[in-house]
C-alpha positions, 0 to 999 in steps of 0.5 A: 562616907556612905555612898548611895547607888543611883543606878547603873553603878553610879554613886553619890555621897548620901551625907550631901543629899538634900532631896530626891524629886520627880522631874515632871513639874515645871519648877524642877525642869527650870531647876535642871535647865539652870543647873545645865546652864551653870555647868552643875548638872550631872547626867547619870541616866546613860541615855535613858529617861530621867525618872528622878532628880537628885539635889545635892548641898554642893548645888549639883543637880544629878539626873537618874534613870531610877524612880525616886522611891527606889533611890530612897529605898537604896538609901534606907537599905544602906543606912540599915546595913551600916547600923547592923555592922556597928 
């Protein structure tokens, strides 16, 4: 299982990831609130400002304090390293 760093030592299963989006739009804010109401929101920001929202195929919504571009770059680096090892 490939794990992806989402900041502060927190990891998510890369194979379960659907999207990494910015939290600025109204639809994403509604999605976050809906996930909070359903108990499916995971806050991995450690009290910092939310910079990316990670959507998982398990219907979980994960908040991260690192930029979406950084999350994607971490995923690409991790994928590249995995391919090099094989």
